[in-house]
N, C-alpha and C positions, 0 to 999 in steps of 0.2 A: 233630552231629559226633561221630564215633567215633574215640577215640584208643587205640591199642595201645602198651603200654610193655614193652619187653623188658629185664628186669633191675631189681632193687630196690636195696636199700642206699641210698647217698647220692644218686647221680644220678637213678635211676629213681623212687624213692619221693618225692623232693623235687619232681620234675617233676609227678608225679601229684597231689600235694597242691596245688601251685600251679595246675594246670589246673582242679581243682575250685573253688578259690577264685575263679577268673576266669569259670568257665562252669558254672553249677549244672545245666544241662540236658544236658550232654555225657555220652556213654557212655565210661567209662574202664575199661580192662582191663589189669591188670598181670600179666605172666608172670615167674615167678622159678623157675629150675630147682632151687634149693635149698629147704630148709624154712623159711627165715626171710626176711621181707620187708624188715625194717629193724633193723639192729643196729649197735653201736658197734665197728666194725672196729678203730679205734685203741686200744680198751680191752682187746683180747685178751691182750697180754702181762701186763697188771696183774691179770687174773683168774688166770692161771697162777701169778704170784708171790704171790697172796693179798691184794694191796692192795684189790682189788675182790672181796670174799669171795662175794657172791651172783651166781651165773651169770646169773640172770634180770635182773639190773641192766643187762646189756649189750643187752637187747632193748628198743629204743625204741618199737616198735609190733609187735603180733602181726598176722597176716593178718586176724583178726576185728575187732580194734579199729581197724586202719587202714581196713578196708573199711567199717565202720559210720560212722566219723567223716567219711570223704571220699566215701562212697557210690561206692566203687570195687569192681570185681569182681577180687579178688586171687586168683590161681591159683598157689600154691606147688607145688613138686615138678613143675613143668610146664616143658618145654623147647621152645623154638621151633626147629624143624629147618630151615626154609627160608622165604625171602621171595619171593613172586611179585609183582614190581613191576608187571607189566603188568596184572594183574587185582586189584592192591591187596589181597592176602590173604597170610596166613602159614599154614604147616603146623606143627602143634603135636602133642606127645606128652605124655600124662599119665604121668609116670615111675612112679607107684604101680601103675597097672594096664596100662600099655603101649598104651592106646587113643590112636589118632591122629585128628585132626580139623583142620578149617580155620577160620580166623577172618578176616573182612574188616576193613578199616580205611579211614578217611579220611586220617588222619595217623599216622605210626609213629615211635616214639622208640627208639633203640638206646642201652642203657646196660649193655653186657656186662661191663665192668670188665677185669680182668687175670687172668693166671695166674702163679703163682710159677715162676721159672726153676729148672729142675733140670739142671745141666750134665751132659754125657755122661761122667761119671766112673765107672769100674768099681766096682760094688757099691753104687751110690747108691739102688737100688730096694728095699733091705732095709727090714723093718718098723720098725727102730729109727732110721731116718733120716727127719727130718721137715722140712716147710716150714710157715710160718705165714701163711695167707692168709684163712681163714674159720673159722667156729665149729667145724666138724668137725676142722680141724687143731688148734685150741686144745684141744678135748676129748681128742684123741689124745696131745698133748704132756703135758697135765696128768695123764692116766692113767699115762703112762710115768714121769713124775717121782714120782708116788705109789708106783708099783711098784718103782722103783729104790731109793727110800728116801733117807735122809740120807746125805750124802757121795757121792752118785752122781757119776760122771764125765761131764760134758757138754762137747761141743765145738760151738762156734758158728762156722760158716763164713760169713764176711762181717761186716765191722765198720761197716756203715752205720747209719742211725738205728734201724731195726728190730732189727738184730743186737745193737746195744748195749743197747737197751731189754730185749731178751730176756736178754742177759748179766746185767743187774742183777737181773731177776726170777728167773732160775734160781739165781743166787747167793743170793738171799733165801730160796729153798727149801732151801738147804743144799748145793746142788751145788758141786762143784769144777769151775770153768769155765775152759776154754781157748778163746781166740779166734784164728782164723786169717783173715788178710786178705791178698789177693793184691797190693793196692796197697802203696806204701811207708809208708803211715800209715793209722790208723783214720779214719773219717769222710771219705772221699775228696772229697765236695762242699765241704768246709771247708778253708781254707788252713792250712798246717802250723803257723803261729804260734799259732793258736787250738786246733787239734786236738791239739797237743802237750800242752796242759794236761790235756785229757781223757784222753789216752793214759797219762800218768804217774799220773793219778788212779785209773784202773781197775787199774793194776798195783799201786798202793799198797793197793787193796782185796783183793788176793790173786788177781786174775785173771791167768792166764798168757797171754801174747800172742806171736803170731808174725806179723810183717808181712813183705811181700815174699815171701810163701810161698803157693803154690797147692797144692791137694789133687790128688794123682795117682791115689789109689786108696783104697777102703774095703775092708779085709780083715776078714771076719766069722768069729768063732770062739765057742766055748762061753762064754768069759769076757767077751764083748762085741764091740767093733770096734776095729781098729787103723786110725787115720787116717794115711796116708802122705803126706808133703809133698815138694815138689819139691827142697828142699834136703837131703833125706835124713833129716829128723827123723820120728819116729813118735810118735803120741799114742794112748794107750789111752782108750777111751770106752765108757760104757754106752749112750749115745745121742748123736745128732748133730742139730743144727738147721742147715739150709742156708738162708742168707738173703743171696743174691747178686743179688737184684733180681726184677723182674716184667716181663712183656711183655703187650701189649694182646691181647685176645681179638677177633680180626677175621674169623674163618672165616665166620661167618654173613653179614657185610657183603660179604666178597670173593666168596662163592658167589652173592650176589645181584647182583654186577656193580657194586657201589659202589666209588668211588675210594678207594684206600688211599694214604697219604702216604709220603714218602721215609723216614720214621723207623719205618714199620710200623704206624702208627695210622690210624684212620678219618679221612679227610679231611673237614673241615667248613669252612664259611666263617665270617665274623664273626657270623653269626646262629645258629650251631650247626646249620646246614643241610648235609646231605650232598650228594653229586652228584645225588641224586634230590630234587626240590623238595618232595615229600611225606614225606620221611624225614629226621629230625633225629638227632643223637647227642650225648651228653654223657659226662663222667667220664674215668676213667683210660684208656679205649680210644681217645680222640680226640687228634688233633694240632691244636694251636692255635698262634698266633703269639706269640712272646715280645715284649712291648711295648718292650723296650729294644734288642733286636738286630734285630727284624723277621724273625727266622728261626723255622722251625718247631720246636716242642718237644713233648715228652711230659711231662705234669705229674701225678705220682701223689700228689695231695694232696686231702684231703677238702674244704677250704675252697673251692678253685677249682671242684670238682665241684658243690658246692651253688650257687655263683654261676652257673655255666653252666646248671644246671637251672632256676633262676628266669628267667633271660634266655630260655632255650629255650621254656619254657611261654608266656611273653609273646608270643613270635614265632609259636608254633603257633596261638594264639588270635587275635591281632590282625594277623597278617602280619609280615613282617620289619621291625620298627620299632625294635628295641633291639639294639645291638651288644655283644658280649662283649669286654671290653677286654684280656683276657689276664692272666696271673699272672707275677710276678717271682720266684717260687720261695722264698717265705718259709717256713721250716721250723724247728722246734725240737724238742729231745729232752731228757728228764731222764736223766742217767747217774749213778747213785748220788747223791752229794751235789751234783753240778754240773748246771747246765742249759747247753745250748749250742745256738746257732741261727745261721742265715744268711739273708740276703735280697739280692736284686739279683745283681750279677755279682761273682764272686770274682776275686782277682788272677790265678789260673790261667786263668780264662775270658777275662779281658781280654787277657792275653798271647796266647792262642790266636786271639782275634778281631782282634788288632792294634789295639786301642783304647788311645790314650794315657791314662795315669792317674798319680796320685800316691797315696801310702799314708800313713796315720796310725795308729799303734798306741799305745794308752793303757791304763793300769791305775789305776782310781779306786775308792774305797770305794763299796759299794752304798748305804750311808747314812752318817750322821755317825759319825766314828771314836770319839767319846766316848760314843755310845749303844751299849749292849752288842750284840754279834753282828755287827759290821760285817766284811765280807769284800770282797776286791778283785773288781771287774768288769773283765774284759779285753775291749777293743773294738778291732777293726781295721776301718777304713773305707777305701774306694777312691773317688777323686773326680777329676774332670776337671781337667787342669792349666791350662786357660785360664779357665774361668768358675766352677770349683768345684762343678759339678753332682755330686751324690752318685750314685755308680755301684753301690756295694755295701757291705755291712756284715756283720760277724760278731761275735758276743757270747758270752762264756763267764763264768759266775760262779755264786754260790750263790742269791742272791735278786735279783728285779727284772730278770732277763735278758729275760723276755718283754715287759715294758713298754718297755724300751729298744729291743728289736728291732722292736716295732710302730711306734715313732716313726721309726726309720730306714726301715722299709718304706713308711710313709705319705709320708715326704719323697721317697723315690725314685719312688714311683708318681705323684707330682704334679710331677715334674721339679724338685724342690727342690735347694738347694745347701747347702754347708757353712755358709753364712752364716745359713740358716734354723735350723741347729742352734745357732749361737751366740746366736740371739735366742729360742730356744725357751722358752716360759713354762711351767715345770713346777711340779707340786705339791711343796712342800717342807715337811717337818717332820723332826726328827732321826731318827725311826724309819724314814723312807721314802727319804730322799735326802740331798743336801747342797745348800748354796747354789749351788754349781756342780755340776749333775748330771753323771754320766758322759757323757751325750749331749752336753751343752754343752762339756765338756772336750775331747771328741773333735773337736768343731767348732772350738774355739779353737786347738787344736794344728794342725788343718788350715789354718786361717786364717793362722797364723804361717808355715806352709810356703808357702802361695800368695803371701803378701806379702813373702816372702824375709826374714823376721825370723830364720829359721834354715834351715840346710841339713841335710837328713836323710840318713842312710845306713842301709840295711837290713842285717839280720844276714848274709844271704848275700853281700852286697857286701863287708862287712868280712871275711868268711871268705876271699874271693878275695884281698883285700889282704894278709891275714896269710900266705897261701900264697906270695905273691911279695914279701914284705917286704924281702928282700935286694935285689931289683931296684928296688923303688919305696919309698923311705924315707918314713915318716910316724911321727907320735907318737901313741900310744894312751894316753889319760888316763882314769883312774878317779877321779872327783871325789867318791866316797863317803868316809865316815870311815875311819880306819885300822882300826877293829874290823871294819867291813863288808868292807873289802878283804882282811883276813886270813882271813875266813870263806870266801872264794872270790872269784876274779876271773878275768878273761880273760888268758891267758898273754901275757906281753910288755907288760902295761900298767904305766904309771907311776901311782903314787897321789899325786895332788895334791888333797887335800880342798878342797871348794868354798870354804870360808871362808878358806883360805890361798892360793887360786888366784892372786890379784893379785901376791902375792910371787913365786910360782913363775914367773909369766909373764914377769918381767923377764929371765929367763935363756933364754927360748925365742926362737930366730930368727924374725923377722916373716914370712919366706917359708915357714915350716913348714906342712905339711899336718897338721892335728890332728883326731883322732877322739876324741870325748868320750863317756863313758857314766856313768850313775849307776844307781840301783836300777830306776827305772821311766821315766826320761826327763825329769822335771821339773827336777832339779838340773842335769842335763846341758844343758837349754835355758838355764838361768840362766848356766851357765858359758860357753856359746856366745855369749850376748849380751855378757858381760864381755869376752871375748877379741876379738870382732868390733869392739866399740867401742874397743878398745885398738889396733886397726889390723891385726889378723890377718884375712886374707882367706879362707883355706882351712880353715875350721872346720866340723866336722860332728858332729851329735848322733846317737847310735845309737837307732833307733826301738824303743820298748818297753824300752830299757835292759837291764840285766843280767838282769832277770826273763825277758824274752822270749828273750834270747840263751842263757841257761842252759837254758831249757825246750826249745828246738829242738835244742840240742847235747848234751843229756843222754843 
């Protein structure tokens, strides 16, 4: 059996390695149009910032070591120009000498990956405007940083995960960084309650930020580049990084007559097989099914690409015996001192899809408060209002964000519920967690909502109520201490400290609508339980408390 693989890095190289482990007698040829067969794409920002000082650390395998270990014919700097499906062969060019030739196959794998999006903005093709997609991009950016020197002015266009990772690493190099994001917030895939914490954090680090602003033009001059924004602002820069997304490389597949999906990716079935039975495809260029929505998705993540590659290799060798289950979009990023991640469906996605849901927002220490170094972990989860099935989760904090996110991802992937979170058996010792882990607390709060122990109100719902307070009367109560209240509160709130609430309640009409808040929601919940059991029926607790409200309104 002769396998041809087009593309290396995660999808192609992993498939090749798995094919060899399954079939020692097969002929395996890997074509990679670049010079590197397998490198740590996700590590590129950290070499620019110096966290990974040795460039060679990024190369997981060289063509020689990979070829020797897996007995594969690895041909770098070699581009496949066309696929002849009828005669089962490809036309190839050696980019070093321009020589073209043909190679036959029994089965073919496409792992072409993506290309960075360069919007059609005037001036974007200048030498000091970069994207970050591969090693060559990394080398060019690092050379520019070194040339520009300390205090260089850098503009990052796009505040997604990669854009913010690059923001941190350019800042670490001594650059004065300005971030421009067309969406109303940074981290568009993350809901605002969680993204707000990161947004304030990068501003506190000295990063200038423009949101709700698109770039209209790059004007180049002897002193650098002027970045002009839609709102009329202008930013002076020595260089610019454009990080506004990627798109699948599908030209080869389209020219061969393979089916391309509605989102622009290569169409594959659950076995990673294309519309041609002898051609498979994996990685960033393919469309797969989201297991929660049943809809097509493009998933630009290394983890799913590696899983697809293993499944694909199994099917190429043994026939279509293993299905790829899909990815729920679990992603995480380090942004200065914070980590932020998401999994499943965000509130915004659920609204778009018309899926009913409820929300819990909690702020809990990442480990025991009496053990040094404890910091809050902010968690937002979405869950079904009927059976409590977990639908999505977002986490932000200093430590332990990844492990909490992984727990949520596992629960979602196995159709778990918020009750699985309340029963979660976690590893506890003071340096690592609390007797009630933040995951458990999120589940317990959700359980209280589902069992109607408390009625919740979201910050945006309270905002609407405040805008129309004259028309619809209600009582807004801050149950924090007097000192906390004086340090900052929500306009119009009465301060009834929790420990004195029973006395204040005697003067509140029983038919009143009461909205309660505290610092993070716990004392608010206790206050709601007190008032509810005293006979008040319309009592609501503000989700996430004053911490969430002040973050989103700041």
